[in-house]
C-alpha positions as a LaTeX table, in Angstrom:
\begin{tabular}{lrrr}
\hline
Residue & $x$ (\AA) & $y$ (\AA) & $z$ (\AA) \\
\hline
Unk1 & $-5.47$ & $-25.00$ & 10.07 \\
Unk2 & $-8.84$ & $-24.20$ & 8.44 \\
Unk3 & $-9.47$ & $-22.38$ & 5.16 \\
Unk4 & $-9.75$ & $-18.90$ & 6.71 \\
Unk5 & $-6.51$ & $-19.29$ & 8.68 \\
Unk6 & $-4.66$ & $-20.56$ & 5.60 \\
Unk7 & $-5.89$ & $-17.59$ & 3.56 \\
Unk8 & $-4.76$ & $-15.17$ & 6.29 \\
Unk9 & $-1.31$ & $-16.78$ & 6.26 \\
Unk10 & $-1.08$ & $-16.38$ & 2.48 \\
Unk11 & $-2.22$ & $-12.77$ & 2.74 \\
Unk12 & 0.60 & $-12.13$ & 5.22 \\
Unk13 & 3.09 & $-13.68$ & 2.79 \\
Unk14 & 1.65 & $-11.39$ & 0.11 \\
Unk15 & 2.12 & $-8.29$ & 2.29 \\
Unk16 & 5.73 & $-9.33$ & 2.91 \\
Unk17 & 6.32 & $-9.68$ & $-0.85$ \\
Unk18 & 6.89 & $-13.44$ & $-0.72$ \\
Unk19 & 4.85 & $-14.04$ & $-3.86$ \\
Unk20 & 6.34 & $-17.46$ & $-4.64$ \\
Unk21 & 5.19 & $-18.69$ & $-1.23$ \\
Unk22 & 1.71 & $-17.31$ & $-2.00$ \\
Unk23 & 1.61 & $-19.23$ & $-5.29$ \\
Unk24 & 2.71 & $-22.47$ & $-3.59$ \\
Unk25 & 0.09 & $-22.08$ & $-0.87$ \\
Unk26 & $-2.66$ & $-21.23$ & $-3.35$ \\
Unk27 & $-1.87$ & $-24.38$ & $-5.34$ \\
Unk28 & $-2.51$ & $-26.48$ & $-2.25$ \\
Unk29 & $-5.70$ & $-24.60$ & $-1.44$ \\
Unk30 & $-6.94$ & $-24.93$ & $-5.03$ \\
Unk31 & $-6.68$ & $-28.71$ & $-4.71$ \\
Unk32 & $-8.69$ & $-28.79$ & $-1.48$ \\
Unk33 & $-11.11$ & $-25.99$ & $-2.40$ \\
Unk34 & $-11.34$ & $-25.96$ & $-6.21$ \\
Unk35 & $-12.87$ & $-23.03$ & $-8.09$ \\
Unk36 & $-12.62$ & $-20.64$ & $-5.16$ \\
Unk37 & $-12.69$ & $-17.18$ & $-6.73$ \\
Unk38 & $-10.82$ & $-15.51$ & $-3.86$ \\
Unk39 & $-7.91$ & $-17.98$ & $-3.96$ \\
Unk40 & $-7.70$ & $-17.86$ & $-7.75$ \\
Unk41 & $-7.61$ & $-14.06$ & $-7.64$ \\
Unk42 & $-4.87$ & $-14.17$ & $-4.98$ \\
Unk43 & $-2.83$ & $-16.50$ & $-7.21$ \\
Unk44 & $-3.22$ & $-14.05$ & $-10.07$ \\
Unk45 & $-2.13$ & $-11.13$ & $-7.90$ \\
Unk46 & 1.02 & $-13.01$ & $-6.89$ \\
Unk47 & 1.90 & $-13.68$ & $-10.54$ \\
Unk48 & 1.04 & $-10.06$ & $-11.36$ \\
Unk49 & 3.53 & $-8.83$ & $-8.78$ \\
Unk50 & 6.16 & $-11.14$ & $-10.28$ \\
Unk51 & 5.38 & $-9.40$ & $-13.63$ \\
Unk52 & 4.15 & $-12.68$ & $-15.12$ \\
Unk53 & 1.05 & $-11.00$ & $-16.52$ \\
Unk54 & 0.06 & $-13.76$ & $-18.94$ \\
Unk55 & $-0.09$ & $-16.29$ & $-16.10$ \\
Unk56 & $-1.88$ & $-13.72$ & $-13.94$ \\
Unk57 & $-4.50$ & $-13.21$ & $-16.65$ \\
Unk58 & $-5.20$ & $-16.97$ & $-16.69$ \\
Unk59 & $-5.93$ & $-16.96$ & $-12.95$ \\
Unk60 & $-8.04$ & $-13.79$ & $-13.03$ \\
Unk61 & $-10.14$ & $-15.32$ & $-15.79$ \\
Unk62 & $-10.56$ & $-18.51$ & $-13.74$ \\
Unk63 & $-11.58$ & $-16.38$ & $-10.73$ \\
Unk64 & $-14.24$ & $-14.66$ & $-12.84$ \\
Unk65 & $-15.42$ & $-17.96$ & $-14.25$ \\
Unk66 & $-15.99$ & $-19.09$ & $-10.65$ \\
Unk67 & $-17.62$ & $-15.75$ & $-9.70$ \\
Unk68 & $-18.39$ & $-13.30$ & $-12.49$ \\
Unk69 & $-19.17$ & $-10.57$ & $-9.92$ \\
Unk70 & $-15.68$ & $-10.59$ & $-8.36$ \\
Unk71 & $-14.93$ & $-6.89$ & $-8.93$ \\
Unk72 & $-11.40$ & $-7.13$ & $-7.53$ \\
Unk73 & $-10.55$ & $-9.89$ & $-10.03$ \\
Unk74 & $-12.04$ & $-7.79$ & $-12.86$ \\
Unk75 & $-9.89$ & $-4.83$ & $-11.83$ \\
Unk76 & $-6.77$ & $-6.97$ & $-11.61$ \\
Unk77 & $-7.51$ & $-8.57$ & $-14.98$ \\
Unk78 & $-7.91$ & $-5.16$ & $-16.62$ \\
Unk79 & $-4.58$ & $-4.01$ & $-15.14$ \\
Unk80 & $-2.72$ & $-7.05$ & $-16.48$ \\
Unk81 & $-4.39$ & $-6.64$ & $-19.88$ \\
Unk82 & $-3.19$ & $-3.02$ & $-19.89$ \\
Unk83 & 0.34 & $-4.12$ & $-19.01$ \\
Unk84 & 0.31 & $-6.56$ & $-21.94$ \\
Unk85 & $-0.96$ & $-3.84$ & $-24.34$ \\
Unk86 & $-4.45$ & $-5.36$ & $-24.65$ \\
Unk87 & $-5.93$ & $-1.88$ & $-24.30$ \\
Unk88 & $-9.32$ & $-2.37$ & $-25.97$ \\
Unk89 & $-10.27$ & $-5.35$ & $-23.82$ \\
Unk90 & $-8.95$ & $-3.63$ & $-20.67$ \\
Unk91 & $-11.03$ & $-0.53$ & $-21.48$ \\
Unk92 & $-14.22$ & $-2.60$ & $-21.79$ \\
Unk93 & $-13.58$ & $-4.28$ & $-18.44$ \\
Unk94 & $-12.98$ & $-0.97$ & $-16.64$ \\
Unk95 & $-16.24$ & 0.34 & $-18.10$ \\
Unk96 & $-18.01$ & $-2.79$ & $-16.88$ \\
Unk97 & $-16.55$ & $-2.40$ & $-13.36$ \\
Unk98 & $-17.76$ & 1.20 & $-13.05$ \\
Unk99 & $-21.18$ & 0.18 & $-14.35$ \\
Unk100 & $-21.41$ & $-2.64$ & $-11.77$ \\
Unk101 & $-19.96$ & $-0.59$ & $-8.91$ \\
Unk102 & $-19.60$ & 3.20 & $-9.45$ \\
Unk103 & $-18.03$ & 3.50 & $-5.97$ \\
Unk104 & $-15.11$ & 1.15 & $-6.69$ \\
Unk105 & $-12.45$ & 3.86 & $-6.40$ \\
Unk106 & $-9.44$ & 1.79 & $-7.53$ \\
Unk107 & $-11.01$ & 1.37 & $-10.96$ \\
Unk108 & $-11.10$ & 5.14 & $-11.57$ \\
Unk109 & $-7.39$ & 5.46 & $-10.92$ \\
Unk110 & $-6.46$ & 2.35 & $-12.91$ \\
Unk111 & $-8.75$ & 3.27 & $-15.79$ \\
Unk112 & $-7.16$ & 6.73 & $-15.84$ \\
Unk113 & $-3.72$ & 5.11 & $-16.03$ \\
Unk114 & $-4.95$ & 3.16 & $-19.06$ \\
Unk115 & $-6.14$ & 6.42 & $-20.65$ \\
Unk116 & $-2.66$ & 7.87 & $-20.12$ \\
Unk117 & $-1.12$ & 4.79 & $-21.76$ \\
Unk118 & $-3.23$ & 5.32 & $-24.91$ \\
Unk119 & $-2.56$ & 9.09 & $-24.86$ \\
Unk120 & $-6.10$ & 10.07 & $-23.87$ \\
Unk121 & $-4.96$ & 12.54 & $-21.21$ \\
Unk122 & $-8.29$ & 14.43 & $-21.18$ \\
Unk123 & $-10.09$ & 11.17 & $-20.42$ \\
Unk124 & $-7.59$ & 10.45 & $-17.64$ \\
Unk125 & $-8.11$ & 13.89 & $-16.09$ \\
Unk126 & $-11.87$ & 13.33 & $-15.97$ \\
Unk127 & $-11.37$ & 9.98 & $-14.20$ \\
Unk128 & $-8.82$ & 11.36 & $-11.71$ \\
Unk129 & $-11.28$ & 14.14 & $-10.84$ \\
Unk130 & $-14.03$ & 11.58 & $-10.29$ \\
Unk131 & $-11.69$ & 9.56 & $-8.06$ \\
Unk132 & $-10.86$ & 12.67 & $-5.99$ \\
Unk133 & $-14.56$ & 13.51 & $-5.49$ \\
Unk134 & $-15.27$ & 9.92 & $-4.46$ \\
Unk135 & $-12.22$ & 9.80 & $-2.15$ \\
Unk136 & $-13.38$ & 12.93 & $-0.31$ \\
Unk137 & $-16.90$ & 11.56 & $-0.06$ \\
Unk138 & $-15.60$ & 8.27 & 1.40 \\
Unk139 & $-13.01$ & 10.11 & 3.54 \\
Unk140 & $-10.12$ & 8.43 & 1.76 \\
Unk141 & $-6.79$ & 10.32 & 1.69 \\
Unk142 & $-6.77$ & 11.70 & $-1.90$ \\
Unk143 & $-3.08$ & 12.64 & $-2.26$ \\
Unk144 & $-2.14$ & 9.99 & $-4.86$ \\
Unk145 & $-5.11$ & 10.88 & $-7.05$ \\
Unk146 & $-4.20$ & 14.57 & $-6.80$ \\
Unk147 & $-0.58$ & 13.87 & $-7.78$ \\
Unk148 & $-1.69$ & 11.83 & $-10.81$ \\
Unk149 & $-4.04$ & 14.65 & $-11.78$ \\
Unk150 & $-1.23$ & 17.20 & $-11.42$ \\
Unk151 & 1.05 & 15.21 & $-13.71$ \\
Unk152 & $-1.71$ & 14.89 & $-16.31$ \\
Unk153 & $-2.48$ & 18.64 & $-16.19$ \\
Unk154 & 1.20 & 19.46 & $-16.47$ \\
Unk155 & 1.53 & 17.33 & $-19.61$ \\
Unk156 & $-1.17$ & 19.51 & $-21.24$ \\
Unk157 & 0.34 & 22.78 & $-19.92$ \\
Unk158 & $-2.89$ & 23.60 & $-18.07$ \\
Unk159 & $-0.99$ & 25.76 & $-15.61$ \\
Unk160 & $-3.88$ & 27.48 & $-13.79$ \\
Unk161 & $-5.59$ & 24.20 & $-12.92$ \\
Unk162 & $-2.22$ & 22.61 & $-12.13$ \\
Unk163 & $-1.35$ & 25.31 & $-9.59$ \\
Unk164 & $-4.75$ & 24.87 & $-7.91$ \\
Unk165 & $-4.14$ & 21.12 & $-7.56$ \\
Unk166 & $-0.58$ & 21.64 & $-6.25$ \\
Unk167 & $-1.92$ & 24.13 & $-3.70$ \\
Unk168 & $-4.44$ & 21.52 & $-2.52$ \\
Unk169 & $-1.71$ & 18.86 & $-2.25$ \\
Unk170 & 0.57 & 21.13 & $-0.22$ \\
Unk171 & $-2.28$ & 21.99 & 2.14 \\
Unk172 & $-2.60$ & 18.27 & 2.86 \\
Unk173 & 1.13 & 17.57 & 2.85 \\
Unk174 & 3.39 & 20.67 & 2.88 \\
Unk175 & 6.53 & 18.54 & 2.48 \\
Unk176 & 5.31 & 16.47 & $-0.46$ \\
Unk177 & 8.45 & 16.03 & $-2.55$ \\
Unk178 & 6.59 & 15.13 & $-5.75$ \\
Unk179 & 4.45 & 18.28 & $-5.57$ \\
Unk180 & 7.52 & 20.48 & $-5.08$ \\
Unk181 & 9.23 & 18.72 & $-7.97$ \\
Unk182 & 6.25 & 19.46 & $-10.24$ \\
Unk183 & 6.37 & 23.10 & $-9.07$ \\
Unk184 & 10.09 & 23.24 & $-9.87$ \\
Unk185 & 9.29 & 22.18 & $-13.45$ \\
Unk186 & 6.46 & 24.72 & $-13.69$ \\
Unk187 & 8.08 & 27.85 & $-12.32$ \\
Unk188 & 10.24 & 30.04 & $-14.54$ \\
Unk189 & 12.93 & 30.71 & $-11.95$ \\
Unk190 & 14.41 & 34.17 & $-12.02$ \\
Unk191 & 15.86 & 36.59 & $-9.48$ \\
Unk192 & 13.26 & 39.09 & $-10.69$ \\
Unk193 & 10.41 & 36.65 & $-9.95$ \\
Unk194 & 9.78 & 36.88 & $-6.19$ \\
Unk195 & 7.35 & 33.93 & $-6.18$ \\
Unk196 & 9.90 & 31.59 & $-7.76$ \\
Unk197 & 12.63 & 32.76 & $-5.38$ \\
Unk198 & 10.25 & 32.19 & $-2.47$ \\
Unk199 & 9.79 & 28.59 & $-3.63$ \\
Unk200 & 13.56 & 28.06 & $-3.57$ \\
Unk201 & 13.60 & 29.35 & 0.03 \\
Unk202 & 10.81 & 26.96 & 1.00 \\
Unk203 & 12.66 & 24.00 & $-0.50$ \\
Unk204 & 15.89 & 25.03 & 1.23 \\
Unk205 & 14.07 & 25.09 & 4.57 \\
Unk206 & 12.62 & 21.65 & 3.87 \\
Unk207 & 16.08 & 20.41 & 2.84 \\
Unk208 & 15.19 & 19.51 & $-0.77$ \\
Unk209 & 18.89 & 19.92 & $-1.62$ \\
Unk210 & 18.91 & 18.18 & $-5.03$ \\
Unk211 & 16.12 & 20.32 & $-6.50$ \\
Unk212 & 17.54 & 23.55 & $-5.07$ \\
Unk213 & 21.00 & 22.93 & $-6.48$ \\
Unk214 & 19.58 & 22.21 & $-9.96$ \\
Unk215 & 17.33 & 25.30 & $-9.84$ \\
Unk216 & 20.11 & 27.55 & $-8.59$ \\
Unk217 & 22.24 & 26.38 & $-11.50$ \\
Unk218 & 19.43 & 27.29 & $-13.93$ \\
Unk219 & 18.98 & 30.74 & $-12.37$ \\
Unk220 & 22.73 & 31.35 & $-12.38$ \\
Unk221 & 23.02 & 30.28 & $-16.06$ \\
Unk222 & 20.12 & 32.55 & $-17.01$ \\
Unk223 & 21.70 & 35.52 & $-15.26$ \\
Unk224 & 25.03 & 34.87 & $-17.04$ \\
Unk225 & 23.27 & 34.85 & $-20.44$ \\
Unk226 & 21.62 & 38.22 & $-19.73$ \\
Unk227 & 24.97 & 39.88 & $-19.06$ \\
\hline
\end{tabular}
C-alpha cells in the first residue's frame, strides 16, 4: 500500500470516528514519511476530536513547521487555542488566515465563534455576514452560518434583523427546528396576537410537539393571570 492509499484509509477511519486508529496509522506514516504536513495535521485533528487539545496543538505546530502555508493546520491550531482559552494567539492566527486566503470560509465561522467566546458579539455578527456572502458566492449551503447569525442577533435583541434572517432560513428549510425554536423564544405568544398563534399552528402541522406544548402552557398561564 503506497502513501496515498494509506492516507485514504486513515481518512476513512477519521470519517468513521475511529480517531485512535488514525493516530496509530499516522505514527507509522510519520516514521516512513517524516515532516509531512498533511499527516501531522491529520494527527492533530484526531487528537482534537478526542478533546486532547494540548497534544493537538503540538501536531498542528509541527505541521506548520513543515509547511507554514498549510491553511487547514492554521485553522485547526486556532480552534484548539480557542478551546484552551488562548484567545489572543488564536485571534492573531485567524487574522493571518484571512489575510493569506480571504476565501477560506471555515475561518470566518471559526473566528466568529472565537468572538462569541470573548463576548465580542458585534465582531461575530460581522464575520457571520461575511461568511454568508462568501457562501452564496461559492454556492455553498449557508444554513449553518445563518443559524449562528440568528443566535448572535437574538443575544443582542436585534429583533428586526433577526426576523429577516429567520425568514431567509425558513425559505431554505421550512422545517428547520432550530429556526422555529429561535422564533418561539422571540414571539410574545398571546391569543390576541394572530401572528404568534399562526406560528403555533405551523409547528403543530410540522409536529414540533415539545415546543408547542411549552408555548401553549405559557399562553394558558398568561390568560389565567389576566383573569
